[in-house]
KOLNUTI-376858 format. One record per residue (C-alpha): residue in three letters; residue number from 0; x, y, z. Coordinates in Angstrom, 1 decimal. Layout:
BEGIN
('ala' NUM (X Y Z))
...
// end
This chain:
BEGIN
('met' 0 (28.8 -32.1 10.6))
('lys' 1 (28.5 -32.8 14.3))
('lys' 2 (32.2 -32.8 14.7))
('ile' 3 (32.5 -29.5 12.9))
('leu' 4 (29.8 -27.9 15.0))
('phe' 5 (31.4 -29.2 18.2))
('ile' 6 (34.8 -27.7 17.2))
('leu' 7 (33.2 -24.4 16.3))
('phe' 8 (31.5 -24.4 19.7))
('leu' 9 (34.7 -25.0 21.6))
('ile' 10 (36.3 -22.1 19.6))
('ala' 11 (33.4 -19.8 20.5))
('val' 12 (33.6 -20.8 24.2))
('ser' 13 (37.4 -20.1 24.2))
('ser' 14 (37.1 -16.8 22.4))
('cys' 15 (34.3 -15.7 24.8))
('lys' 16 (36.3 -16.3 28.0))
('asn' 17 (38.0 -13.0 27.8))
('gln' 18 (34.9 -11.1 26.8))
('glu' 19 (32.1 -9.6 28.8))
('ile' 20 (29.4 -12.2 28.8))
('ser' 21 (25.9 -11.1 29.9))
('pro' 22 (22.6 -13.1 30.1))
('ser' 23 (19.7 -11.9 28.0))
('asp' 24 (18.3 -9.5 30.6))
('ala' 25 (21.6 -7.9 31.7))
('ile' 26 (21.3 -4.7 29.6))
('asn' 27 (21.6 -1.3 31.2))
('thr' 28 (18.4 0.8 30.8))
('thr' 29 (18.3 3.3 33.6))
('asp' 30 (16.1 6.2 32.4))
('leu' 31 (12.8 5.9 34.3))
('val' 32 (10.0 7.8 32.6))
('thr' 33 (8.1 10.4 34.5))
('thr' 34 (7.1 12.9 31.7))
('glu' 35 (5.6 12.6 28.3))
('glu' 36 (8.8 14.0 26.8))
('gly' 37 (10.9 11.5 28.7))
('leu' 38 (8.6 8.6 27.7))
('thr' 39 (8.7 9.6 24.0))
('asn' 40 (12.5 10.0 24.1))
('ala' 41 (12.9 6.6 25.7))
('leu' 42 (10.6 4.9 23.2))
('asn' 43 (12.3 6.6 20.3))
('gly' 44 (15.5 5.0 21.6))
('ala' 45 (13.9 1.6 21.4))
('tyr' 46 (12.9 2.2 17.8))
('ala' 47 (16.4 3.4 17.0))
('leu' 48 (17.9 0.0 18.1))
('phe' 49 (16.3 -1.6 15.1))
('lys' 50 (18.7 0.4 12.8))
('asp' 51 (21.7 1.5 14.9))
('his' 52 (25.1 -0.1 15.1))
('ile' 53 (25.6 -0.4 18.8))
('thr' 54 (28.4 -1.6 21.0))
('phe' 55 (28.5 -5.4 21.6))
('asn' 56 (31.3 -7.0 23.6))
('gly' 57 (33.1 -3.7 23.7))
('ile' 58 (33.2 -2.9 20.0))
('val' 59 (30.9 -1.4 17.4))
('asp' 60 (30.9 -3.7 14.3))
('gln' 61 (29.4 -2.0 11.3))
('asn' 62 (28.1 -5.3 10.1))
('asn' 63 (25.8 -5.6 13.2))
('met' 64 (22.3 -4.1 12.9))
('tyr' 65 (19.1 -5.7 14.0))
('leu' 66 (17.3 -5.4 10.6))
('arg' 67 (20.4 -6.4 8.6))
('gln' 68 (20.8 -9.5 10.7))
('phe' 69 (17.1 -10.4 10.7))
('tyr' 70 (16.8 -10.3 6.9))
('gln' 71 (20.0 -12.2 6.4))
('leu' 72 (19.2 -14.9 9.0))
('ser' 73 (15.7 -15.3 7.5))
('asp' 74 (16.1 -14.9 3.8))
('phe' 75 (19.5 -16.2 3.2))
('ala' 76 (18.3 -19.6 4.5))
('ser' 77 (15.5 -19.6 2.0))
('asp' 78 (15.2 -20.7 -1.7))
('asp' 79 (14.7 -17.1 -2.9))
('ile' 80 (18.3 -16.0 -2.6))
('val' 81 (21.4 -17.7 -3.9))
('cys' 82 (24.9 -17.3 -2.5))
('gly' 83 (27.3 -16.1 -5.2))
('gln' 84 (30.6 -17.0 -3.5))
('ile' 85 (32.2 -18.5 -0.5))
('thr' 86 (32.7 -16.0 2.3))
('glu' 87 (33.9 -15.8 5.9))
('asp' 88 (31.0 -13.6 6.8))
('pro' 89 (28.7 -15.5 9.3))
('leu' 90 (25.8 -14.9 6.9))
('phe' 91 (27.3 -17.9 5.0))
('tyr' 92 (26.0 -20.2 7.7))
('ser' 93 (22.4 -19.4 6.7))
('phe' 94 (23.1 -20.7 3.3))
('asn' 95 (25.1 -23.9 4.1))
('leu' 96 (23.3 -24.6 7.5))
('leu' 97 (26.7 -25.0 9.3))
('his' 98 (25.5 -23.0 12.2))
('ser' 99 (27.4 -22.6 15.5))
('pro' 100 (26.6 -21.1 18.9))
('gly' 101 (29.4 -18.6 18.5))
('gln' 102 (28.5 -17.0 15.2))
('ser' 103 (28.5 -13.3 15.6))
('asn' 104 (25.3 -12.5 13.7))
('thr' 105 (23.0 -14.6 15.9))
('arg' 106 (24.8 -13.5 19.1))
('tyr' 107 (24.3 -9.8 18.2))
('phe' 108 (20.7 -10.4 17.1))
('trp' 109 (19.9 -12.1 20.5))
('tyr' 110 (21.7 -9.3 22.4))
('val' 111 (20.0 -6.3 20.7))
('ser' 112 (16.6 -8.0 20.8))
('tyr' 113 (16.8 -8.3 24.5))
('lys' 114 (18.2 -4.9 24.8))
('ile' 115 (15.0 -3.6 23.1))
('ile' 116 (12.8 -5.8 25.3))
('thr' 117 (14.5 -4.7 28.5))
('gly' 118 (14.2 -1.1 27.6))
('val' 119 (10.5 -1.2 26.9))
('asn' 120 (10.0 -3.3 30.1))
('thr' 121 (11.6 -0.5 32.1))
('ile' 122 (9.3 2.0 30.4))
('ile' 123 (6.2 -0.2 31.0))
('asp' 124 (7.1 -0.6 34.7))
('ala' 125 (7.6 3.2 35.2))
('val' 126 (4.4 4.2 33.4))
('glu' 127 (2.2 1.7 35.1))
('lys' 128 (3.6 2.7 38.5))
('ser' 129 (2.9 6.3 37.6))
('gly' 130 (-0.8 5.6 37.2))
('lys' 131 (-1.1 7.9 34.1))
('lys' 132 (-4.1 7.2 31.9))
('asp' 133 (-4.1 10.1 29.4))
('val' 134 (-4.5 9.1 25.8))
('lys' 135 (-1.0 10.1 24.7))
('thr' 136 (0.6 8.1 27.6))
('gln' 137 (-1.6 5.1 26.8))
('gln' 138 (-0.6 5.3 23.1))
('leu' 139 (3.1 5.2 24.0))
('leu' 140 (2.6 2.5 26.5))
('gly' 141 (0.8 0.4 23.8))
('glu' 142 (3.8 0.9 21.5))
('cys' 143 (6.0 -0.6 24.2))
('tyr' 144 (3.8 -3.7 24.5))
('phe' 145 (3.9 -4.0 20.7))
('leu' 146 (7.7 -3.8 20.5))
('arg' 147 (8.0 -6.4 23.2))
('ala' 148 (5.6 -8.7 21.4))
('tyr' 149 (7.4 -8.2 18.0))
('cys' 150 (10.9 -8.9 19.4))
('his' 151 (9.8 -12.0 21.3))
('phe' 152 (8.1 -13.3 18.2))
('asn' 153 (11.1 -12.7 15.9))
('leu' 154 (13.3 -14.5 18.4))
('ala' 155 (11.0 -17.4 18.4))
('arg' 156 (11.0 -17.6 14.6))
('leu' 157 (14.8 -17.8 14.5))
('phe' 158 (15.6 -19.8 17.6))
('ala' 159 (12.6 -22.1 18.2))
('lys' 160 (10.7 -24.7 16.2))
('pro' 161 (7.5 -23.5 14.4))
('tyr' 162 (4.4 -23.8 16.5))
('ser' 163 (2.8 -26.2 13.9))
('val' 164 (5.8 -28.5 14.1))
('asp' 165 (6.1 -28.8 17.9))
('pro' 166 (4.3 -26.4 20.2))
('asn' 167 (5.7 -28.1 23.3))
('ser' 168 (9.3 -27.7 22.3))
('ala' 169 (11.7 -25.1 23.9))
('gly' 170 (11.0 -21.6 22.8))
('ile' 171 (13.0 -18.6 23.8))
('ile' 172 (13.4 -16.8 27.1))
('leu' 173 (10.5 -14.6 27.9))
('arg' 174 (11.3 -11.2 29.5))
('thr' 175 (8.1 -9.6 30.6))
('ser' 176 (9.1 -7.8 33.8))
('val' 177 (12.0 -5.8 35.1))
('thr' 178 (12.1 -8.2 38.1))
('asp' 179 (12.7 -11.4 36.0))
('glu' 180 (15.5 -13.6 37.2))
('ala' 181 (18.6 -13.2 35.1))
('lys' 182 (19.1 -17.0 34.8))
('lys' 183 (15.8 -17.9 33.4))
('ala' 184 (14.8 -21.0 31.5))
('arg' 185 (13.3 -21.1 28.0))
('ser' 186 (9.6 -21.0 27.9))
('ser' 187 (7.8 -23.5 25.6))
('val' 188 (6.8 -22.4 22.1))
('thr' 189 (3.1 -22.4 23.2))
('glu' 190 (4.0 -20.1 26.2))
('val' 191 (5.9 -17.7 23.9))
('tyr' 192 (3.0 -17.5 21.4))
('asn' 193 (0.5 -16.9 24.2))
('ser' 194 (2.7 -14.1 25.7))
('val' 195 (3.2 -12.5 22.3))
('ile' 196 (-0.6 -12.6 21.6))
('ala' 197 (-1.4 -11.2 25.0))
('asp' 198 (1.1 -8.3 24.6))
('ala' 199 (-0.2 -7.6 21.1))
('glu' 200 (-3.8 -7.6 22.2))
('gln' 201 (-2.9 -5.3 25.1))
('ser' 202 (-1.1 -2.9 22.8))
('ala' 203 (-4.1 -2.8 20.4))
('ser' 204 (-6.4 -1.9 23.3))
('leu' 205 (-4.1 0.9 24.5))
('met' 206 (-3.3 2.6 21.2))
('ser' 207 (-5.9 5.0 19.7))
('leu' 208 (-3.6 7.6 18.0))
('ser' 209 (-1.7 7.6 14.8))
('arg' 210 (1.9 8.9 15.0))
('gly' 211 (2.6 7.9 11.4))
('asn' 212 (3.7 4.7 9.9))
('gln' 213 (7.1 5.0 11.5))
('tyr' 214 (5.6 4.1 14.8))
('ala' 215 (3.4 1.2 16.0))
('ser' 216 (-0.4 1.7 15.9))
('arg' 217 (-3.5 -0.2 16.6))
('glu' 218 (-3.5 -1.4 13.0))
('ala' 219 (0.1 -2.6 13.4))
('ala' 220 (-0.9 -4.6 16.4))
('trp' 221 (-3.8 -6.1 14.5))
('ala' 222 (-1.3 -6.9 11.7))
('leu' 223 (1.0 -8.6 14.1))
('leu' 224 (-1.9 -10.6 15.6))
('ser' 225 (-2.9 -11.6 12.0))
('arg' 226 (0.6 -13.0 11.5))
('val' 227 (1.1 -14.7 14.9))
('asn' 228 (-2.3 -16.4 14.8))
('leu' 229 (-1.7 -17.6 11.3))
('tyr' 230 (1.6 -19.2 12.5))
('lys' 231 (-0.3 -20.6 15.6))
('glu' 232 (-2.9 -22.1 13.2))
('asp' 233 (-5.8 -20.2 14.8))
('tyr' 234 (-7.3 -19.4 11.4))
('pro' 235 (-10.5 -17.7 12.5))
('lys' 236 (-8.4 -15.1 14.5))
('ala' 237 (-6.0 -14.7 11.6))
('ile' 238 (-8.9 -13.9 9.3))
('asp' 239 (-10.5 -11.6 11.9))
('tyr' 240 (-7.3 -9.5 12.5))
('ser' 241 (-6.4 -9.4 8.8))
('ser' 242 (-9.9 -8.1 8.1))
('lys' 243 (-9.7 -5.5 10.8))
('val' 244 (-6.6 -4.0 9.1))
('ile' 245 (-8.2 -4.1 5.7))
('ala' 246 (-11.5 -2.7 6.9))
('ser' 247 (-9.8 0.2 8.7))
('asn' 248 (-9.4 1.9 5.3))
('arg' 249 (-6.2 3.5 6.5))
('phe' 250 (-4.2 1.7 3.8))
('lys' 251 (-4.6 0.7 0.2))
('leu' 252 (-2.6 -1.5 -2.2))
('glu' 253 (-0.2 0.3 -4.5))
('thr' 254 (-1.0 -0.1 -8.1))
('lys' 255 (1.0 -1.3 -11.1))
('ala' 256 (2.0 2.3 -11.7))
('ser' 257 (3.0 3.1 -8.1))
('tyr' 258 (4.4 -0.3 -6.9))
('pro' 259 (7.9 0.2 -8.3))
('ala' 260 (8.4 3.1 -5.9))
('leu' 261 (6.8 1.4 -2.9))
('phe' 262 (10.0 0.5 -1.0))
('ala' 263 (12.0 3.6 -1.9))
('asn' 264 (9.1 5.6 -0.6))
('ala' 265 (8.1 3.3 2.3))
('lys' 266 (7.6 6.2 4.7))
('thr' 267 (4.9 7.7 2.5))
('ser' 268 (3.5 4.6 0.8))
('asn' 269 (-0.3 4.0 1.0))
('glu' 270 (0.5 0.3 1.7))
('thr' 271 (2.9 0.7 4.6))
('ile' 272 (1.4 -0.2 8.0))
('leu' 273 (4.8 0.1 9.9))
('cys' 274 (8.3 0.7 8.7))
('ile' 275 (11.6 1.6 10.5))
('ala' 276 (12.4 5.1 9.3))
('phe' 277 (15.9 5.6 7.9))
('thr' 278 (17.2 9.0 7.0))
('ala' 279 (20.3 10.2 5.1))
('val' 280 (22.2 10.1 8.5))
('asp' 281 (21.4 6.3 8.6))
('asp' 282 (22.9 5.7 5.1))
('tyr' 283 (25.6 3.2 6.0))
('gly' 284 (26.8 2.8 2.5))
('lys' 285 (28.8 -0.3 1.6))
('phe' 286 (29.5 -1.2 5.2))
('gly' 287 (26.6 -2.4 7.3))
('ser' 288 (23.6 -1.5 5.2))
('ile' 289 (20.9 -4.1 4.4))
('ala' 290 (21.2 -3.5 0.6))
('ser' 291 (25.0 -3.9 0.3))
('met' 292 (25.0 -7.7 0.2))
('val' 293 (22.2 -8.0 -2.4))
('phe' 294 (22.8 -5.0 -4.7))
('ser' 295 (25.6 -2.9 -6.2))
('asp' 296 (25.7 -0.2 -8.8))
('gly' 297 (29.3 -1.2 -9.4))
('asn' 298 (30.8 0.2 -6.3))
('ser' 299 (28.0 0.8 -3.8))
('gly' 300 (27.9 -2.7 -2.3))
('trp' 301 (29.4 -6.1 -2.1))
('gly' 302 (26.6 -7.6 -4.2))
('glu' 303 (27.4 -11.2 -3.3))
('glu' 304 (23.9 -12.6 -3.1))
('tyr' 305 (21.4 -12.8 -5.9))
('val' 306 (17.8 -13.8 -6.8))
('ser' 307 (17.7 -17.6 -7.0))
('ser' 308 (16.9 -19.4 -10.3))
('ser' 309 (14.1 -21.1 -8.3))
('leu' 310 (12.2 -17.9 -7.7))
('arg' 311 (12.9 -16.6 -11.2))
('ser' 312 (11.5 -19.8 -12.6))
('leu' 313 (8.3 -19.3 -10.6))
('met' 314 (8.0 -15.7 -11.8))
('ser' 315 (8.9 -16.5 -15.4))
('lys' 316 (5.2 -17.4 -16.1))
('his' 317 (4.4 -13.7 -16.1))
('pro' 318 (7.1 -11.4 -17.5))
('glu' 319 (4.6 -8.6 -17.3))
('asp' 320 (4.5 -8.9 -13.5))
('ile' 321 (5.5 -5.5 -12.1))
('arg' 322 (7.3 -7.3 -9.2))
('trp' 323 (10.1 -7.9 -11.6))
('ser' 324 (11.0 -4.3 -11.1))
('tyr' 325 (12.8 -5.2 -7.9))
('ile' 326 (15.0 -7.8 -9.7))
('lys' 327 (17.9 -6.1 -11.5))
('pro' 328 (20.0 -8.3 -13.8))
('leu' 329 (23.6 -7.2 -14.3))
('lys' 330 (24.0 -7.2 -18.1))
('asp' 331 (27.0 -6.8 -20.3))
('glu' 332 (27.2 -4.6 -23.4))
('ser' 333 (25.5 -7.2 -25.5))
('gly' 334 (22.6 -7.5 -23.1))
('ala' 335 (23.5 -10.9 -21.7))
('val' 336 (23.2 -11.5 -17.9))
('gln' 337 (26.7 -11.5 -16.4))
('lys' 338 (28.0 -14.2 -14.1))
('lys' 339 (30.1 -14.0 -11.0))
('asn' 340 (31.8 -17.2 -9.9))
('gly' 341 (29.6 -19.1 -12.3))
('ile' 342 (26.3 -17.7 -10.9))
('glu' 343 (24.0 -15.4 -12.9))
('val' 344 (23.8 -12.0 -11.2))
('tyr' 345 (20.3 -10.8 -10.5))
('tyr' 346 (20.4 -8.1 -7.9))
('ile' 347 (17.7 -7.3 -5.4))
('ser' 348 (16.7 -3.6 -5.0))
('lys' 349 (13.9 -3.7 -2.4))
('phe' 350 (16.3 -2.1 0.1))
('ser' 351 (17.7 0.5 -2.3))
('phe' 352 (17.0 4.0 -3.8))
('gln' 353 (15.4 5.9 -1.0))
('asp' 354 (16.4 9.5 -1.9))
('gly' 355 (18.3 7.9 -4.8))
('ser' 356 (20.8 6.2 -2.6))
('pro' 357 (21.6 2.5 -3.6))
('asn' 358 (22.0 1.5 0.1))
('leu' 359 (19.2 3.4 1.7))
('ser' 360 (15.6 2.4 2.5))
('ser' 361 (13.1 2.3 5.4))
('pro' 362 (12.4 -1.4 5.7))
('ile' 363 (8.7 -2.3 6.0))
('leu' 364 (7.8 -4.5 8.9))
('phe' 365 (4.1 -4.8 8.0))
('arg' 366 (2.2 -3.8 4.8))
('leu' 367 (-1.3 -4.3 3.5))
('ser' 368 (-0.4 -7.0 1.0))
('glu' 369 (0.4 -9.4 3.8))
('met' 370 (-3.0 -9.0 5.3))
('tyr' 371 (-4.7 -10.1 2.1))
('leu' 372 (-2.3 -13.1 1.9))
('asn' 373 (-2.6 -14.0 5.6))
('arg' 374 (-6.4 -14.0 5.2))
('ala' 375 (-6.1 -16.0 2.0))
('glu' 376 (-4.0 -18.7 3.6))
('ala' 377 (-6.3 -18.9 6.6))
('glu' 378 (-9.3 -19.1 4.2))
('ala' 379 (-7.6 -21.8 2.2))
('lys' 380 (-7.0 -23.9 5.3))
('thr' 381 (-10.7 -23.5 6.4))
('gly' 382 (-12.2 -24.5 3.1))
('asn' 383 (-13.1 -21.1 1.7))
('thr' 384 (-11.5 -21.5 -1.7))
('ile' 385 (-13.4 -18.7 -3.3))
('gly' 386 (-12.5 -16.3 -0.5))
('ala' 387 (-8.8 -17.2 -0.8))
('leu' 388 (-8.7 -16.8 -4.6))
('asn' 389 (-10.5 -13.4 -4.3))
('asp' 390 (-7.9 -12.2 -1.9))
('val' 391 (-5.0 -13.4 -4.1))
('asp' 392 (-6.7 -11.6 -7.0))
('gln' 393 (-6.7 -8.4 -5.0))
('ile' 394 (-2.9 -8.6 -5.1))
('arg' 395 (-2.6 -9.7 -8.7))
('ala' 396 (-4.9 -7.0 -10.0))
('asn' 397 (-2.5 -4.4 -8.7))
('arg' 398 (0.7 -6.0 -9.9))
('gly' 399 (0.2 -6.0 -13.6))
('leu' 400 (-1.6 -9.3 -13.7))
('glu' 401 (-5.2 -8.0 -14.3))
('gly' 402 (-5.3 -10.2 -17.3))
('ser' 403 (-4.3 -13.3 -15.3))
('leu' 404 (-6.8 -13.3 -12.4))
('tyr' 405 (-8.1 -16.6 -11.0))
('asn' 406 (-11.7 -15.3 -11.0))
('gln' 407 (-12.7 -17.9 -8.4))
('ile' 408 (-11.5 -20.8 -10.5))
('leu' 409 (-8.7 -23.0 -9.1))
('pro' 410 (-6.1 -24.0 -11.7))
('ser' 411 (-6.0 -27.6 -12.6))
('gly' 412 (-3.4 -29.6 -10.7))
('ser' 413 (-3.0 -27.0 -8.0))
('thr' 414 (-4.3 -26.8 -4.5))
('val' 415 (-5.6 -23.5 -3.2))
('leu' 416 (-2.8 -23.5 -0.6))
('asp' 417 (-0.3 -23.9 -3.4))
('val' 418 (-1.8 -20.8 -5.2))
('val' 419 (-1.7 -18.7 -2.0))
('leu' 420 (1.9 -19.7 -1.0))
('asp' 421 (3.2 -19.1 -4.5))
('glu' 422 (1.7 -15.7 -4.6))
('lys' 423 (3.1 -14.8 -1.2))
('arg' 424 (6.5 -16.0 -2.2))
('ile' 425 (6.5 -13.6 -5.1))
('glu' 426 (4.8 -10.7 -3.3))
('met' 427 (6.8 -10.8 -0.1))
('ala' 428 (10.1 -12.0 -1.5))
('phe' 429 (13.3 -10.9 0.4))
('glu' 430 (11.2 -9.4 3.2))
('gly' 431 (11.8 -12.2 5.8))
('tyr' 432 (8.9 -14.6 5.2))
('arg' 433 (9.8 -17.5 2.9))
('ser' 434 (11.7 -19.8 5.3))
('tyr' 435 (8.9 -19.7 7.9))
('asp' 436 (6.2 -20.1 5.3))
('val' 437 (7.9 -23.3 4.1))
('tyr' 438 (8.7 -24.9 7.4))
('arg' 439 (5.6 -24.1 9.4))
('asn' 440 (3.6 -25.6 6.5))
('lys' 441 (5.7 -28.8 7.0))
('lys' 442 (7.2 -28.5 3.5))
('lys' 443 (10.7 -29.0 2.2))
('met' 444 (13.1 -26.2 1.3))
('asp' 445 (14.3 -27.2 -2.2))
('lys' 446 (17.5 -25.6 -3.1))
('thr' 447 (18.3 -27.8 -6.1))
('tyr' 448 (20.0 -25.1 -8.1))
('trp' 449 (23.6 -23.9 -8.5))
('gly' 450 (25.0 -21.7 -5.8))
('tyr' 451 (27.6 -21.8 -3.0))
('his' 452 (25.1 -23.2 -0.5))
('ile' 453 (26.4 -26.4 -2.0))
('gln' 454 (29.2 -27.5 0.2))
('gly' 455 (32.5 -27.9 -1.6))
('leu' 456 (31.3 -26.4 -4.8))
('lys' 457 (33.9 -25.1 -7.2))
('glu' 458 (33.2 -22.7 -10.1))
('thr' 459 (34.3 -25.4 -12.5))
('asp' 460 (31.6 -27.7 -11.3))
('ile' 461 (28.8 -25.3 -12.4))
('asp' 462 (26.9 -26.1 -15.5))
('leu' 463 (23.8 -23.9 -15.8))
('ser' 464 (22.4 -26.1 -18.6))
('arg' 465 (21.6 -28.8 -16.1))
('thr' 466 (20.3 -29.2 -12.6))
('pro' 467 (22.8 -30.1 -9.9))
('ser' 468 (22.6 -33.6 -8.5))
('gly' 469 (24.5 -35.8 -6.2))
('tyr' 470 (25.3 -33.1 -3.6))
('pro' 471 (24.2 -33.4 0.0))
('asn' 472 (21.6 -31.1 1.6))
('leu' 473 (20.0 -29.7 -1.5))
('val' 474 (16.6 -30.3 0.1))
('thr' 475 (16.0 -29.5 3.7))
('asp' 476 (13.0 -31.1 5.5))
('tyr' 477 (11.1 -29.2 8.2))
('thr' 478 (12.3 -31.8 10.7))
('asn' 479 (15.9 -30.8 10.2))
('pro' 480 (17.2 -29.3 13.5))
('arg' 481 (19.1 -26.6 11.5))
('ile' 482 (16.0 -24.9 10.2))
('ile' 483 (16.6 -22.8 13.4))
('tyr' 484 (19.7 -21.4 15.0))
('phe' 485 (21.6 -22.3 18.1))
('ile' 486 (21.0 -20.3 21.2))
('pro' 487 (24.0 -17.9 21.3))
('val' 488 (27.0 -19.0 23.4))
('asp' 489 (26.8 -15.9 25.5))
('glu' 490 (23.5 -17.0 27.0))
('ile' 491 (24.5 -20.6 27.4))
('leu' 492 (27.7 -19.7 29.3))
('ser' 493 (26.1 -17.2 31.6))
('asn' 494 (22.7 -18.9 32.1))
('pro' 495 (22.8 -22.6 33.0))
('asn' 496 (19.0 -22.7 32.8))
('ala' 497 (19.1 -22.0 29.0))
('ile' 498 (19.2 -25.3 27.3))
('gln' 499 (20.8 -25.4 23.9))
('asn' 500 (19.0 -26.4 20.7))
('pro' 501 (20.0 -29.9 19.5))
// end
């Protein structure tokens, strides 16, 4: 594998020599904000970068979009999704762990993340120099701090080890000022987390208005702080910030009746804390949408990745669970589940059916369910078993499992952490959580099921009546260096202070 990665790196370096290479801060953002209208427009531009296809290295590639890359880089590396075929798309590296510094999806994600960060840094600098302290300006300034924190945190999740694994290891490059040196070294994981928390706390202190769940709010900042402190293993703070969001009474869990429409109606859902709003103009169809790789109505998408047998096995205990509504088996006329390349086709529809379109949704970055589950995990790790089970039951009571509540009784043979993580796996499936929940808890990613994450697999090898065995890398330990991605070659070539991941 080392030889393969080295060859891929050399290819990437060679191909980049004739391209425009920029370090992470070399992104043009020239509009200084002097009016509320100008500030709002500049900030709206930052939000748009989460969903737009933008020019990278001189071209616009329809496959490149912040959210598309984030979900693929996160979830395709997990045990919730199975790869249904071999593909040349760089998303394949998330399945087989054959990462390279030159793969286009990580390069783009790094680029657009720092483009967002540099943009909001410019706004922050201009507003703070202006001395404006009115409520509207402070709200928009707080949103800038929030976006900077959110982008830095996601970069750390993809390119740096979990805090719980090695807080002193190399994190990512922090960009918190317009005067930062271009050739800047990576901060430690601890430094990154401290910066993210400081920015999120600052954003929460500045924001007092609600512009709708399509924009950051004080509650969204609390939700981010809940997540970051949980990952940082500061459980009292994780509990506190989760409780703040819950106690705000701005949100409520969708019920068994309303849950099936939650994601298609994310912009109006009672449960949505923050989403990225897509409209019909942003319906990218088969090319470049989030949904197109995991769903197809026959022609709407590629539909090459499916729900894994591992997740379906966990959910099979409760066929009445309403969360099955986002899992769509492709059946033949006799009602049997069809196979493609030997793999059973169970499509994922969490990113589909806004306004009836199979490729349109407004992806949710934070929702109330996570707050109950974050609090439950923190409670589980601080010895509050009853509190943890009560929070899990809040979810289950609204997902069709009112007849299967724990009622403060831990099932025999299970730990309370097992209960919480299993619930979170089902509730937050395909939303970018699973890989981090496994590795930061120092567990193994078990992908002992048929799929093309198995290197060298041929369709004739597949026998769904038995479990695959004898193949390498079916189980990935949290100590494996490939639980994270290489720093993109663009940064390495242009910034000698940016040390590569091993």
